[in-house]
C-alpha positions as CSV (number, residue, x, y, z in Angstrom):
1,M,34.5,-69.6,-42.3
2,K,35.8,-66.0,-42.9
3,L,32.7,-65.1,-44.9
4,I,30.4,-66.1,-42.0
5,L,32.4,-64.0,-39.6
6,L,32.2,-60.9,-41.9
7,A,28.5,-61.4,-42.3
8,L,28.1,-61.5,-38.5
9,G,30.2,-58.4,-38.2
10,F,28.1,-56.4,-40.6
11,S,24.9,-57.5,-38.9
12,F,26.3,-56.4,-35.5
13,L,27.2,-52.9,-36.8
14,G,23.7,-52.5,-38.2
15,V,22.2,-53.2,-34.8
16,I,24.5,-50.6,-33.1
17,S,23.4,-48.0,-35.8
18,N,19.7,-48.6,-35.2
19,V,20.1,-48.4,-31.4
20,S,22.0,-45.1,-31.8
21,A,19.2,-43.6,-33.9
22,L,16.6,-44.8,-31.5
23,R,18.4,-43.2,-28.6
24,S,18.7,-39.9,-30.6
25,R,15.0,-39.9,-31.4
26,T,14.0,-40.7,-27.8
27,K,16.2,-37.9,-26.4
28,R,14.7,-35.4,-28.9
29,E,11.1,-36.5,-28.2
30,L,11.6,-36.3,-24.4
31,A,13.2,-32.9,-24.4
32,P,11.1,-30.1,-22.9
33,G,11.1,-28.0,-26.0
34,L,13.0,-24.8,-26.8
35,H,10.3,-22.2,-26.3
36,T,8.6,-23.0,-23.0
37,L,9.5,-19.5,-21.8
38,G,8.9,-17.9,-25.2
39,I,11.0,-17.6,-28.3
40,R,14.4,-16.2,-27.8
41,D,16.0,-14.2,-30.6
42,A,12.6,-14.2,-32.4
43,G,14.0,-12.1,-35.3
44,G,17.0,-14.3,-35.9
45,S,17.8,-16.0,-39.2
46,Y,18.2,-19.8,-38.8
47,C,16.3,-21.9,-41.3
48,Q,16.7,-19.0,-43.7
49,Q,20.5,-19.1,-43.2
50,R,20.4,-22.9,-43.8
51,D,18.4,-22.1,-46.9
52,S,16.4,-25.3,-46.7
53,C,13.5,-26.9,-44.8
54,C,13.3,-30.7,-44.4
55,P,10.1,-32.8,-44.9
56,G,8.9,-35.2,-42.3
57,R,11.5,-35.9,-39.6
58,D,15.1,-35.3,-40.2
59,D,17.3,-35.2,-37.0
60,A,20.2,-33.8,-39.1
61,C,18.1,-30.8,-40.2
62,T,19.6,-28.5,-37.5
63,V,21.1,-25.1,-37.1
64,P,23.1,-23.8,-34.1
65,Y,20.7,-21.8,-31.8
66,L,22.2,-19.8,-28.9
67,D,23.5,-22.4,-26.5
68,T,21.9,-25.4,-28.2
69,I,20.4,-26.4,-31.7
70,C,17.1,-25.9,-33.4
71,Y,15.4,-27.9,-36.2
72,C,14.0,-27.0,-39.6
73,D,12.1,-30.2,-40.3
74,L,8.3,-30.6,-40.2
75,F,8.6,-32.9,-37.2
76,C,9.7,-29.9,-35.1
77,N,6.2,-28.3,-35.4
78,R,4.5,-30.3,-32.7
79,T,3.1,-29.6,-29.2
80,V,6.6,-29.6,-27.6
81,S,8.4,-27.6,-30.3
82,D,12.1,-27.5,-31.0
83,C,11.7,-25.5,-34.3
84,C,14.1,-22.7,-35.1
85,P,12.5,-19.2,-34.4
86,D,12.0,-18.5,-38.1
87,F,10.7,-22.0,-39.1
88,W,7.1,-21.0,-39.2
89,G,7.7,-17.8,-41.3
90,F,10.4,-19.2,-43.6
91,C,9.3,-22.8,-44.0
92,L,5.5,-22.5,-43.7
93,G,4.8,-18.8,-44.3
94,I,2.7,-18.6,-41.1
95,S,2.9,-17.1,-37.6
96,P,4.1,-19.3,-34.7
97,P,1.3,-21.2,-33.0
98,E,-0.4,-19.8,-29.8
99,N,1.2,-22.4,-27.6
100,V,4.6,-21.0,-28.5
101,G,4.8,-17.7,-26.6
102,T,6.2,-14.5,-28.1
103,V,8.9,-12.5,-26.4
104,C,9.1,-9.0,-25.1
105,I,11.7,-6.6,-26.4
106,K,13.7,-4.1,-24.4
107,H,16.7,-2.2,-25.6
108,G,16.9,-4.5,-28.6
109,Q,17.0,-7.6,-26.4
110,N,14.4,-10.3,-26.3
111,Y,12.9,-11.6,-23.1
112,P,10.6,-14.6,-22.5
113,N,7.1,-14.6,-21.1
114,G,7.3,-14.0,-17.3
115,A,10.6,-12.1,-17.4
116,T,10.7,-9.1,-15.2
117,Y,12.8,-5.9,-14.8
118,Q,12.6,-3.0,-12.3
119,E,11.8,0.5,-13.6
120,N,12.5,2.7,-10.6
121,C,9.8,1.6,-8.1
122,N,7.7,-0.4,-10.5
123,R,8.1,-4.0,-11.6
124,C,7.5,-4.7,-15.2
125,T,6.5,-8.2,-16.4
126,C,6.6,-9.7,-19.9
127,T,3.1,-11.0,-20.7
128,P,2.1,-13.8,-23.1
129,D,1.0,-11.3,-25.7
130,G,4.6,-10.0,-26.0
131,N,4.0,-6.7,-24.1
132,W,5.4,-5.3,-20.9
133,R,2.9,-4.7,-18.1
134,C,4.3,-2.4,-15.4
135,E,3.0,-1.4,-12.0
136,Q,1.9,2.2,-11.7
137,N,3.2,3.3,-8.3
138,P,4.2,6.9,-7.8
139,C,7.9,6.8,-7.2
140,L,9.9,8.8,-4.6
141,I,12.4,9.9,-7.2
142,N,10.3,11.5,-10.0
143,T,12.4,12.8,-12.8
144,R,9.5,15.0,-13.9
145,V,9.6,16.8,-10.6
146,I,13.4,17.2,-10.7
147,D,13.2,18.7,-14.2
148,A,10.3,21.0,-13.4
149,V,11.9,22.3,-10.2
150,N,15.3,22.9,-11.9
151,Q,13.7,24.7,-14.8
152,G,11.5,26.9,-12.6
153,S,12.3,29.8,-10.3
154,Y,11.5,28.3,-6.9
155,G,14.6,29.3,-5.0
156,W,16.0,25.8,-4.7
157,K,17.4,23.0,-6.8
158,A,16.5,19.3,-7.0
159,G,18.7,16.3,-7.4
160,N,18.5,12.5,-8.0
161,Y,19.4,10.5,-4.9
162,S,20.4,7.0,-5.7
163,Q,19.5,5.7,-2.2
164,F,15.9,6.7,-2.9
165,W,15.8,5.0,-6.3
166,G,13.3,2.1,-6.3
167,M,11.3,3.5,-3.4
168,T,7.6,4.5,-3.8
169,L,6.3,7.9,-2.7
170,E,4.4,6.1,0.0
171,D,7.7,4.5,1.2
172,G,9.2,8.0,1.5
173,I,6.2,9.3,3.5
174,Q,6.2,6.3,5.9
175,Y,10.0,5.5,6.2
176,R,11.9,8.8,5.8
177,L,10.0,11.2,8.0
178,G,8.4,10.1,11.3
179,T,7.1,13.1,13.3
180,T,3.6,13.1,14.6
181,K,1.8,16.5,14.6
182,P,1.9,18.0,18.1
183,P,-1.4,17.8,20.0
184,P,-3.5,21.0,20.6
185,S,-2.1,21.2,24.2
186,V,1.4,21.7,22.7
187,M,0.3,24.0,19.9
188,N,-1.5,26.2,22.4
189,M,1.5,26.6,24.7
190,N,2.4,30.2,25.5
191,E,5.1,31.3,23.1
192,L,8.4,32.6,24.5
193,H,9.1,36.0,23.0
194,V,12.7,37.2,22.5
195,N,13.4,40.8,23.4
196,M,14.6,42.3,20.1
197,N,15.5,45.8,21.4
198,S,17.4,47.5,18.6
199,D,19.6,44.5,17.9
200,V,20.9,44.2,14.3
201,L,21.4,40.6,13.3
202,P,23.9,39.5,10.6
203,T,22.3,38.7,7.3
204,F,24.0,35.3,7.3
205,F,24.6,33.1,10.3
206,N,25.8,29.5,10.7
207,A,26.0,28.2,14.3
208,A,29.0,26.0,13.3
209,D,31.0,29.2,12.6
210,K,30.2,30.8,16.0
211,W,30.7,27.6,18.0
212,P,33.3,25.5,16.2
213,G,33.5,21.9,17.3
214,M,30.2,22.2,19.2
215,I,27.7,21.7,16.3
216,H,27.5,18.0,15.6
217,E,27.4,16.3,12.2
218,P,23.9,15.0,11.3
219,L,23.1,11.3,11.5
220,D,21.4,9.4,8.7
221,Q,18.1,8.0,10.0
222,G,17.9,5.6,7.1
223,N,14.5,3.9,6.6
224,C,13.6,4.6,10.2
225,A,10.7,7.0,10.5
226,G,12.3,8.6,13.6
227,S,12.9,12.2,12.8
228,W,11.3,13.0,16.2
229,A,14.2,11.3,18.0
230,F,17.0,12.4,15.6
231,S,16.2,16.1,15.6
232,T,15.7,16.1,19.4
233,A,19.0,14.4,20.1
234,A,20.8,16.7,17.6
235,V,19.5,19.9,19.1
236,A,20.1,18.7,22.7
237,S,23.7,17.7,21.8
238,D,24.5,21.2,20.4
239,R,22.8,23.1,23.1
240,L,24.6,21.1,25.8
241,S,27.9,21.7,24.1
242,I,27.3,25.5,23.8
243,Q,26.0,25.9,27.3
244,S,29.0,24.1,28.8
245,M,31.3,26.3,26.6
246,G,32.7,23.2,25.0
247,H,33.6,21.4,28.2
248,M,31.1,18.7,27.3
249,T,30.4,17.9,23.6
250,P,28.4,14.7,23.7
251,A,26.6,13.5,20.6
252,L,23.5,12.1,22.2
253,S,21.8,8.9,21.1
254,P,18.6,8.9,19.1
255,Q,18.4,5.1,19.5
256,N,18.1,5.6,23.3
257,L,14.9,7.6,22.6
258,L,13.7,5.3,19.8
259,S,13.9,2.2,22.0
260,C,13.2,3.5,25.5
261,D,10.8,6.4,25.1
262,T,7.8,4.3,24.5
263,K,4.9,6.2,26.1
264,N,2.7,7.2,23.2
265,Q,5.7,6.9,21.0
266,H,6.3,4.4,18.2
267,G,10.0,4.2,17.6
268,C,10.8,3.9,13.9
269,R,7.1,4.2,13.2
270,G,6.9,7.8,14.3
271,G,6.7,9.9,17.5
272,R,6.1,13.3,19.1
273,V,8.9,15.8,19.8
274,D,7.2,17.0,23.0
275,G,7.3,13.4,24.4
276,A,11.0,13.2,23.4
277,W,11.9,16.4,25.3
278,W,9.9,15.1,28.4
279,Y,11.9,11.9,28.3
280,L,15.2,13.8,27.9
281,R,14.4,15.9,30.9
282,R,13.0,13.2,33.2
283,R,14.9,10.1,32.2
284,G,17.9,11.3,30.2
285,I,19.8,9.5,27.5
286,V,23.4,8.4,26.8
287,T,25.7,9.2,23.9
288,E,25.6,7.8,20.4
289,D,28.9,6.1,21.1
290,C,27.4,4.3,24.1
291,Y,24.1,3.4,22.4
292,P,24.6,3.6,18.6
293,F,21.8,3.7,16.1
294,V,21.0,0.2,14.8
295,G,19.3,1.2,11.5
296,Q,16.0,-0.5,12.2
297,N,13.6,-0.7,9.3
298,I,10.1,0.6,9.9
299,N,8.6,-2.8,9.3
300,G,11.1,-4.6,11.6
301,P,10.5,-5.5,15.2
302,H,10.7,-2.8,17.8
303,A,14.2,-2.7,19.2
304,P,14.1,-3.4,23.0
305,C,15.4,-0.8,25.4
306,M,18.9,-1.6,26.4
307,M,19.6,1.3,28.7
308,H,17.9,1.9,32.1
309,S,18.6,4.3,34.9
310,R,17.7,5.1,38.5
311,S,17.1,8.3,40.4
312,M,19.9,9.7,42.4
313,G,17.8,12.5,44.0
314,R,17.2,16.1,42.9
315,G,16.1,14.9,39.5
316,K,19.5,13.4,38.6
317,R,19.7,9.9,37.2
318,Q,22.4,7.2,36.9
319,A,22.6,4.3,34.4
320,T,22.0,0.9,35.9
321,N,23.6,-1.1,33.1
322,S,26.6,-0.9,30.8
323,C,26.5,0.5,27.3
324,P,25.1,-1.6,24.4
325,N,28.4,-0.8,22.7
326,P,30.9,-2.8,24.7
327,Y,33.8,-0.6,23.5
328,A,32.2,2.6,24.8
329,S,34.0,4.2,27.7
330,S,31.1,6.0,29.5
331,N,27.5,5.3,30.2
332,E,26.8,8.8,31.7
333,I,23.2,10.0,31.5
334,Y,22.6,13.4,30.1
335,Q,19.4,15.4,30.9
336,S,18.0,18.6,29.6
337,T,16.1,21.6,31.0
338,P,12.4,22.0,30.0
339,A,11.8,22.7,26.4
340,Y,10.0,25.9,25.4
341,R,8.1,27.1,22.3
342,L,9.4,30.1,20.4
343,A,7.2,32.7,18.8
344,S,6.5,32.3,15.0
345,S,8.4,35.5,14.2
346,E,11.3,34.8,11.9
347,K,13.4,37.6,13.5
348,E,12.9,36.2,17.0
349,I,13.8,32.7,15.8
350,M,16.9,34.1,14.1
351,K,17.9,35.9,17.4
352,E,17.4,32.7,19.4
353,I,19.7,30.8,17.1
354,F,22.2,33.6,17.1
355,E,22.4,33.8,20.8
356,N,21.7,30.3,22.1
357,G,22.3,27.9,19.3
358,P,20.2,25.5,17.0
359,V,16.5,25.0,17.5
360,Q,14.1,22.3,16.5
361,A,11.4,22.9,13.8
362,I,8.4,20.9,12.7
363,M,7.6,21.2,9.1
364,E,5.0,20.0,6.6
365,V,6.8,18.4,3.6
366,H,5.5,17.3,0.2
367,E,6.4,15.0,-2.6
368,D,9.0,17.4,-3.9
369,F,10.9,17.5,-0.6
370,F,12.6,14.1,-1.3
371,V,14.5,15.5,-4.3
372,Y,15.7,18.7,-2.5
373,K,19.4,19.4,-3.1
374,S,20.2,23.0,-2.3
375,G,18.7,26.4,-1.7
376,I,15.7,27.2,0.5
377,Y,13.0,24.5,0.3
378,R,9.5,25.6,-0.4
379,H,6.7,23.4,-1.7
380,T,6.3,23.8,-5.4
381,P,3.1,23.4,-7.6
382,V,4.8,21.2,-10.2
383,M,2.5,18.2,-9.4
384,A,-0.6,20.3,-9.0
385,G,-2.3,18.8,-12.0
386,E,-1.7,15.2,-11.0
387,S,-4.0,12.9,-9.0
388,E,-3.8,12.8,-5.2
389,R,-1.6,9.6,-5.4
390,Y,1.2,11.8,-6.7
391,R,0.6,14.6,-4.2
392,R,1.4,13.4,-0.8
393,H,2.6,15.2,2.4
394,G,3.8,14.3,5.8
395,T,5.3,15.9,9.0
396,H,9.1,16.1,9.5
397,S,11.2,17.6,12.3
398,V,14.6,19.0,11.8
399,R,17.4,20.9,13.5
400,V,17.8,24.5,12.4
401,I,21.4,25.7,12.7
402,G,21.3,29.1,10.9
403,Y,19.8,31.5,8.5
404,V,20.5,33.6,5.4
405,K,18.8,36.9,4.6
406,G,15.9,36.2,6.9
407,V,15.4,32.6,5.9
408,I,16.3,29.9,8.5
409,F,18.1,26.7,7.5
């Protein structure tokens, strides 16, 4: 009776062993394979480290491989491969089959087919042939431009701005400028000439030194192509402070112009400074505290106007609704007198700034403008030999607060 029980026990253990082997084989056969995204650690030593290759199928012929195991038996070399990276070279003396993709290498690291990385403004993709294919967009931050400017004698220095890294040159032209060239009717306006007499101007002048506390800090327009609104609000803020002798020092709201001055204007997609001054005179705007800048992207929806006013007679206006900023204490409307165009004489512009405060200037800028760091900016010829894709220009408007040795800044 005992012999029969032992025989049954051995028979039962044999069945368990076979089921376990079957499950192991099934799991391996159903696995998706190790190299569906390309061979990782293609140069690693695995079968060679094991120093043997196994004939046929041997589920124990394994080597630890990254976060799993790989095989060095002939069975691994099938459509859904689970071979070690060096199986074909070490065991068979051949290259991996075409269906097992190679990897791309960067900084000594291996990347599978389809992997990507960002190189400044260009995306690079690992291709099935093991090479990186990168986009060829001209980037806003171009290290060649920075080096060429800094090594030359152009009167200014260039720098690398991290907030511009990853943007294309086209992004910079479209998102970071935003002033439309004035129409002929504006360009043909009579120039206002300043009486120079025998005045001797200082060789260096900064409006912030003459009118402390009345020259406002610049606002960052971000990726809003609205320099037309920012420069207008900035100059108007400073002039109002100076003319009131510091009794009123409001920092006026560019967002009020961006959202509400919509006649032939395009908000964060660009606008005209003459239209901004017309709106400031006829409608007026509130302060930045009352109507803060919302940082709208050029591709975002146009921000609706949230500040309206009504006439109080004699050209004066009064706000009809509260500030968009619920914590602001005043929704007073500020208006300007008519804008005027100065003569193109540098000395007359210098005297205007010296006597009356900051002025607004419209300037043509080029691809090198976006790396400007210090000095007096002038367009350089460092990209003259490149294709037109790398030589772009646009129109920008700025506030001018001073000058040095006859050069305004």
